[in-house]
FIKOLZA-1660 file (N, C-alpha, C; in steps of 0.1 Angstrom, whole numbers, plus 5000, padded with zeros to 4 digits):
% residues 108
   i   px   py   pz ch aa at
   1 7398 8075 3155  A  M  N
   1 7405 8063 3154  A  M CA
   1 7397 8052 3161  A  M  C
   2 7396 8041 3154  A  T  N
   2 7388 8029 3159  A  T CA
   2 7397 8017 3161  A  T  C
   3 7396 8011 3172  A  S  N
   3 7404 7998 3174  A  S CA
   3 7396 7986 3170  A  S  C
   4 7403 7976 3165  A  I  N
   4 7396 7964 3161  A  I CA
   4 7402 7953 3169  A  I  C
   5 7392 7945 3175  A  R  N
   5 7396 7934 3183  A  R CA
   5 7390 7921 3178  A  R  C
   6 7397 7910 3178  A  Y  N
   6 7392 7897 3173  A  Y CA
   6 7386 7890 3185  A  Y  C
   7 7374 7883 3183  A  F  N
   7 7369 7874 3193  A  F CA
   7 7379 7862 3194  A  F  C
   8 7383 7859 3206  A  I  N
   8 7392 7848 3208  A  I CA
   8 7386 7840 3220  A  I  C
   9 7386 7827 3217  A  Q  N
   9 7381 7817 3228  A  Q CA
   9 7391 7807 3229  A  Q  C
  10 7398 7807 3241  A  G  N
  10 7409 7798 3243  A  G CA
  10 7420 7801 3233  A  G  C
  11 7424 7791 3225  A  N  N
  11 7434 7793 3214  A  N CA
  11 7427 7795 3201  A  N  C
  12 7414 7796 3200  A  D  N
  12 7407 7797 3188  A  D CA
  12 7404 7812 3185  A  D  C
  13 7408 7816 3172  A  N  N
  13 7405 7829 3167  A  N CA
  13 7398 7827 3154  A  N  C
  14 7385 7826 3154  A  P  N
  14 7378 7821 3142  A  P CA
  14 7379 7831 3130  A  P  C
  15 7378 7844 3132  A  V  N
  15 7379 7853 3121  A  V CA
  15 7393 7853 3115  A  V  C
  16 7403 7853 3123  A  K  N
  16 7417 7853 3118  A  K CA
  16 7419 7840 3110  A  K  C
  17 7414 7829 3116  A  D  N
  17 7416 7816 3109  A  D CA
  17 7409 7816 3096  A  D  C
  18 7397 7821 3095  A  F  N
  18 7390 7822 3082  A  F CA
  18 7398 7831 3072  A  F  C
  19 7403 7842 3076  A  L  N
  19 7410 7851 3067  A  L CA
  19 7423 7844 3063  A  L  C
  20 7430 7837 3072  A  D  N
  20 7442 7830 3068  A  D CA
  20 7440 7819 3058  A  D  C
  21 7428 7813 3057  A  E  N
  21 7424 7803 3048  A  E CA
  21 7420 7808 3034  A  E  C
  22 7417 7822 3034  A  N  N
  22 7411 7828 3022  A  N CA
  22 7419 7841 3019  A  N  C
  23 7430 7839 3012  A  I  N
  23 7440 7850 3011  A  I CA
  23 7435 7862 3003  A  I  C
  24 7427 7860 2992  A  R  N
  24 7422 7871 2985  A  R CA
  24 7412 7879 2994  A  R  C
  25 7404 7872 3001  A  I  N
  25 7394 7879 3011  A  I CA
  25 7402 7886 3021  A  I  C
  26 7413 7880 3026  A  K  N
  26 7421 7885 3037  A  K CA
  26 7427 7899 3032  A  K  C
  27 7432 7899 3020  A  K  N
  27 7438 7912 3015  A  K CA
  27 7428 7923 3015  A  K  C
  28 7416 7920 3010  A  K  N
  28 7405 7930 3010  A  K CA
  28 7401 7934 3024  A  K  C
  29 7400 7924 3033  A  A  N
  29 7396 7927 3047  A  A CA
  29 7406 7936 3054  A  A  C
  30 7419 7932 3052  A  L  N
  30 7430 7940 3059  A  L CA
  30 7430 7954 3054  A  L  C
  31 7427 7957 3041  A  R  N
  31 7427 7970 3036  A  R CA
  31 7416 7978 3043  A  R  C
  32 7404 7972 3045  A  L  N
  32 7393 7978 3052  A  L CA
  32 7396 7980 3066  A  L  C
  33 7402 7970 3073  A  F  N
  33 7406 7972 3087  A  F CA
  33 7415 7983 3089  A  F  C
  34 7425 7985 3080  A  Y  N
  34 7434 7996 3081  A  Y CA
  34 7426 8010 3080  A  Y  C
  35 7417 8011 3070  A  L  N
  35 7409 8023 3069  A  L CA
  35 7401 8026 3082  A  L  C
  36 7395 8015 3087  A  I  N
  36 7387 8017 3099  A  I CA
  36 7396 8021 3111  A  I  C
  37 7407 8015 3113  A  Q  N
  37 7416 8019 3124  A  Q CA
  37 7421 8033 3122  A  Q  C
  38 7424 8037 3110  A  E  N
  38 7430 8051 3109  A  E CA
  38 7419 8062 3108  A  E  C
  39 7408 8059 3102  A  F  N
  39 7398 8070 3099  A  F CA
  39 7384 8067 3105  A  F  C
  40 7382 8056 3111  A  G  N
  40 7369 8053 3116  A  G CA
  40 7360 8046 3105  A  G  C
  41 7348 8044 3108  A  L  N
  41 7339 8037 3099  A  L CA
  41 7334 8045 3087  A  L  C
  42 7335 8058 3088  A  T  N
  42 7330 8066 3077  A  T CA
  42 7335 8063 3063  A  T  C
  43 7349 8061 3061  A  P  N
  43 7354 8059 3048  A  P CA
  43 7349 8045 3042  A  P  C
  44 7345 8036 3050  A  V  N
  44 7341 8023 3045  A  V CA
  44 7326 8020 3046  A  V  C
  45 7319 8031 3047  A  I  N
  45 7304 8031 3049  A  I CA
  45 7297 8022 3038  A  I  C
  46 7302 8022 3026  A  R  N
  46 7296 8013 3016  A  R CA
  46 7299 7998 3018  A  R  C
  47 7308 7995 3027  A  H  N
  47 7312 7981 3029  A  H CA
  47 7306 7976 3042  A  H  C
  48 7298 7984 3049  A  I  N
  48 7292 7980 3062  A  I CA
  48 7277 7981 3061  A  I  C
  49 7270 7972 3068  A  K  N
  49 7256 7972 3068  A  K CA
  49 7251 7967 3082  A  K  C
  50 7240 7973 3087  A  K  N
  50 7234 7968 3100  A  K CA
  50 7226 7956 3097  A  K  C
  51 7227 7946 3106  A  I  N
  51 7218 7935 3105  A  I CA
  51 7206 7938 3114  A  I  C
  52 7195 7940 3108  A  S  N
  52 7183 7945 3115  A  S CA
  52 7179 7935 3126  A  S  C
  53 7174 7941 3137  A  G  N
  53 7169 7933 3148  A  G CA
  53 7180 7927 3157  A  G  C
  54 7192 7931 3154  A  T  N
  54 7204 7925 3162  A  T CA
  54 7213 7937 3165  A  T  C
  55 7222 7935 3175  A  P  N
  55 7233 7945 3177  A  P CA
  55 7245 7944 3167  A  P  C
  56 7243 7935 3157  A  L  N
  56 7254 7932 3148  A  L CA
  56 7254 7940 3136  A  L  C
  57 7266 7942 3131  A  W  N
  57 7269 7948 3118  A  W CA
  57 7277 7938 3109  A  W  C
  58 7277 7941 3096  A  E  N
  58 7286 7932 3088  A  E CA
  58 7295 7941 3079  A  E  C
  59 7307 7936 3078  A  I  N
  59 7316 7942 3069  A  I CA
  59 7315 7933 3056  A  I  C
  60 7312 7940 3045  A  R  N
  60 7309 7933 3033  A  R CA
  60 7322 7933 3024  A  R  C
  61 7327 7921 3022  A  I  N
  61 7338 7919 3013  A  I CA
  61 7332 7916 2999  A  I  C
  62 7334 7925 2990  A  L  N
  62 7327 7924 2977  A  L CA
  62 7336 7918 2966  A  L  C
  63 7330 7914 2955  A  G  N
  63 7338 7909 2944  A  G CA
  63 7335 7894 2942  A  G  C
  64 7344 7888 2934  A  G  N
  64 7343 7873 2931  A  G CA
  64 7343 7865 2944  A  G  C
  65 7351 7869 2953  A  D  N
  65 7352 7862 2966  A  D CA
  65 7343 7870 2976  A  D  C
  66 7330 7868 2976  A  S  N
  66 7321 7875 2985  A  S CA
  66 7321 7869 2999  A  S  C
  67 7323 7877 3009  A  A  N
  67 7323 7872 3022  A  A CA
  67 7318 7883 3032  A  A  C
  68 7315 7879 3044  A  R  N
  68 7310 7888 3054  A  R CA
  68 7317 7885 3067  A  R  C
  69 7320 7896 3074  A  I  N
  69 7326 7896 3087  A  I CA
  69 7316 7903 3097  A  I  C
  70 7311 7895 3106  A  L  N
  70 7301 7901 3115  A  L CA
  70 7308 7907 3127  A  L  C
  71 7304 7918 3131  A  Y  N
  71 7310 7925 3143  A  Y CA
  71 7300 7933 3151  A  Y  C
  72 7304 7937 3163  A  A  N
  72 7296 7945 3172  A  A CA
  72 7305 7955 3178  A  A  C
  73 7299 7965 3183  A  S  N
  73 7307 7976 3190  A  S CA
  73 7301 7977 3205  A  S  C
  74 7309 7973 3214  A  K  N
  74 7304 7973 3228  A  K CA
  74 7308 7986 3235  A  K  C
  75 7320 7992 3231  A  I  N
  75 7324 8005 3236  A  I CA
  75 7327 8014 3224  A  I  C
  76 7326 8027 3227  A  K  N
  76 7328 8036 3216  A  K CA
  76 7343 8035 3211  A  K  C
  77 7344 8036 3198  A  E  N
  77 7357 8035 3191  A  E CA
  77 7364 8022 3192  A  E  C
  78 7356 8011 3194  A  E  N
  78 7362 7997 3193  A  E CA
  78 7351 7988 3187  A  E  C
  79 7356 7980 3178  A  I  N
  79 7347 7969 3172  A  I CA
  79 7353 7956 3175  A  I  C
  80 7345 7946 3177  A  I  N
  80 7350 7932 3179  A  I CA
  80 7345 7923 3168  A  I  C
  81 7354 7917 3161  A  L  N
  81 7351 7908 3150  A  L CA
  81 7347 7895 3155  A  L  C
  82 7335 7891 3152  A  L  N
  82 7329 7879 3159  A  L CA
  82 7329 7866 3150  A  L  C
  83 7326 7868 3137  A  H  N
  83 7324 7857 3128  A  H CA
  83 7326 7861 3114  A  H  C
  84 7332 7852 3106  A  A  N
  84 7333 7854 3091  A  A CA
  84 7329 7842 3084  A  A  C
  85 7324 7844 3072  A  F  N
  85 7319 7833 3063  A  F CA
  85 7318 7838 3049  A  F  C
  86 7319 7828 3040  A  K  N
  86 7317 7832 3025  A  K CA
  86 7302 7834 3023  A  K  C
  87 7299 7844 3016  A  K  N
  87 7285 7848 3013  A  K CA
  87 7280 7840 3000  A  K  C
  88 7269 7832 3002  A  K  N
  88 7265 7824 2991  A  K CA
  88 7250 7827 2987  A  K  C
  89 7243 7835 2995  A  S  N
  89 7229 7838 2993  A  S CA
  89 7227 7853 2995  A  S  C
  90 7216 7858 2991  A  M  N
  90 7213 7872 2992  A  M CA
  90 7212 7877 3007  A  M  C
  91 7205 7869 3015  A  K  N
  91 7203 7872 3029  A  K CA
  91 7214 7865 3037  A  K  C
  92 7218 7872 3048  A  T  N
  92 7227 7866 3057  A  T CA
  92 7220 7854 3065  A  T  C
  93 7225 7842 3064  A  P  N
  93 7218 7831 3070  A  P CA
  93 7217 7832 3085  A  P  C
  94 7205 7829 3090  A  P  N
  94 7203 7829 3105  A  P CA
  94 7214 7822 3113  A  P  C
  95 7218 7810 3107  A  K  N
  95 7228 7802 3114  A  K CA
  95 7241 7811 3116  A  K  C
  96 7245 7819 3107  A  E  N
  96 7257 7827 3108  A  E CA
  96 7255 7838 3118  A  E  C
  97 7243 7844 3118  A  I  N
  97 7240 7855 3128  A  I CA
  97 7240 7849 3142  A  I  C
  98 7234 7837 3143  A  N  N
  98 7234 7831 3157  A  N CA
  98 7248 7828 3162  A  N  C
  99 7257 7824 3154  A  I  N
  99 7271 7821 3158  A  I CA
  99 7277 7834 3163  A  I  C
 100 7275 7845 3156  A  A  N
 100 7280 7858 3160  A  A CA
 100 7274 7863 3173  A  A  C
 101 7261 7861 3175  A  L  N
 101 7254 7865 3187  A  L CA
 101 7258 7857 3199  A  L  C
 102 7261 7844 3197  A  K  N
 102 7266 7836 3208  A  K CA
 102 7279 7840 3212  A  K  C
 103 7288 7844 3203  A  R  N
 103 7301 7848 3206  A  R CA
 103 7301 7862 3213  A  R  C
 104 7292 7870 3208  A  L  N
 104 7290 7884 3215  A  L CA
 104 7286 7882 3229  A  L  C
 105 7277 7873 3233  A  K  N
 105 7274 7871 3247  A  K CA
 105 7286 7866 3255  A  K  C
 106 7295 7859 3249  A  Q  N
 106 7306 7854 3256  A  Q CA
 106 7316 7865 3259  A  Q  C
 107 7315 7876 3252  A  T  N
 107 7324 7887 3254  A  T CA
 107 7320 7896 3266  A  T  C
 108 7308 7893 3272  A  S  N
 108 7303 7901 3283  A  S CA
 108 7311 7899 3296  A  S  C
% end
C-alpha cells in the first residue's frame, strides 16, 4: 500500500487545483491514484516514467487530454505529487521539471 501526498505551500495546492480545473484529467488521475494507494505502483507501471537525471517520476495521463503529474518518493511507500501540467510536446519541458524540483526542495 502506497500513500499519496500533495505538495502544499501555504493555502496553495497546485496539483489539486490543476485537477479541479480539468475534470476529465481528474477522473483518470483519481483512478490511477486509487490503484497506487491500494496496490502500489506495479499495476500502473505503463502510466509512470522516470525523468532521467532527476529524482522525479511522472504519472502519464493518456488520451485526448494528455497531462503529466510529476512526483517524487522521499520515503518508502509514499509519493508526493509536486506539479501537474497539460502535455503539449514529446519531451517534458525543462520549465515544468524545474518547478517540480523547486517544490521537492521545499519539502525537505
